[in-house]
C-alpha positions in Angstrom: 34.1 22.8 -3.3 32.9 25.9 -1.6 30.1 28.0 -3.1 29.7 31.5 -1.7 26.6 33.1 -3.3 25.9 36.8 -3.5 22.6 38.5 -3.0 22.7 39.4 -6.7 23.3 35.9 -8.1 21.5 33.9 -5.4 18.9 36.0 -3.6 17.1 35.0 -0.4 13.4 35.1 -1.0 10.5 35.0 1.5 7.1 33.6 0.6 5.6 35.2 3.7 7.3 38.6 3.6 8.4 39.6 7.1 5.7 37.5 8.8 6.2 34.4 11.0 3.7 32.9 13.4 6.3 31.3 15.7 8.8 34.1 16.5 11.2 31.4 17.8 14.0 32.5 20.1 16.8 31.4 17.7 15.5 33.7 14.9 12.8 36.1 16.1 12.1 37.0 12.5 15.5 38.7 12.0 16.4 36.6 9.0 13.1 37.5 7.3 14.0 41.2 7.5 16.9 40.7 5.0 14.9 38.6 2.5 13.0 39.8 -0.5 9.2 39.3 -0.3 8.0 37.3 -3.3 4.8 36.1 -4.9 4.6 33.0 -7.2 4.5 35.2 -10.3 7.3 37.3 -9.0 9.4 34.2 -8.2 9.1 33.0 -11.8 9.9 36.4 -13.3 12.9 37.0 -11.0 14.4 33.6 -11.6 13.9 33.5 -15.3 14.8 37.1 -16.2 17.8 38.1 -14.1 20.7 35.8 -15.0 20.8 34.2 -11.5 22.7 31.2 -10.4 19.8 30.2 -8.1 17.7 31.3 -5.2 16.9 30.5 -1.6 13.2 30.2 -1.1 12.0 30.4 2.5 9.8 32.4 4.7 8.2 32.5 8.1 6.5 29.5 9.6 2.8 29.0 10.2 1.5 27.9 13.6 2.5 24.2 12.8 6.1 25.1 12.0 5.7 24.9 8.2 6.7 27.5 5.6 3.6 27.8 3.4 5.0 26.8 0.1 2.0 25.1 -1.5 1.2 28.0 -3.9 4.8 28.1 -5.0 5.3 24.4 -5.8 4.0 24.6 -9.4 6.2 27.6 -10.1 9.3 26.0 -8.5 8.7 22.9 -10.7 8.3 25.1 -13.8 11.6 27.0 -13.0 13.4 23.7 -12.6 12.0 22.3 -15.9 12.9 25.4 -17.8 16.3 26.3 -16.3 19.5 25.0 -14.6 19.0 27.2 -11.6 20.0 25.9 -8.2 16.9 26.1 -5.9 17.4 25.8 -2.1 14.1 25.5 -0.3 13.7 25.9 3.5 10.5 24.1 4.4 10.2 24.9 8.1 11.0 23.1 11.3 11.7 19.4 11.0 
């Protein structure tokens, strides 16, 4: 099965806006430029009020290679409890 999401049904969201501390050669922040900056409250409202299929939640890395998701985890949990949305989370470099 192939799933080809659209920006409208499965938006790419950045928890850091356009910011990334690493600026790695493979990305150089280019992917962040096309993502929608989001806050925890904005994430909940967007996901619950726009008839989405799901969302990609990502962002730039901190100096340790992690996407700072801690403030978003309670909201992601709430979205999963209250909906059937597909949530794809990029956590950073592994």
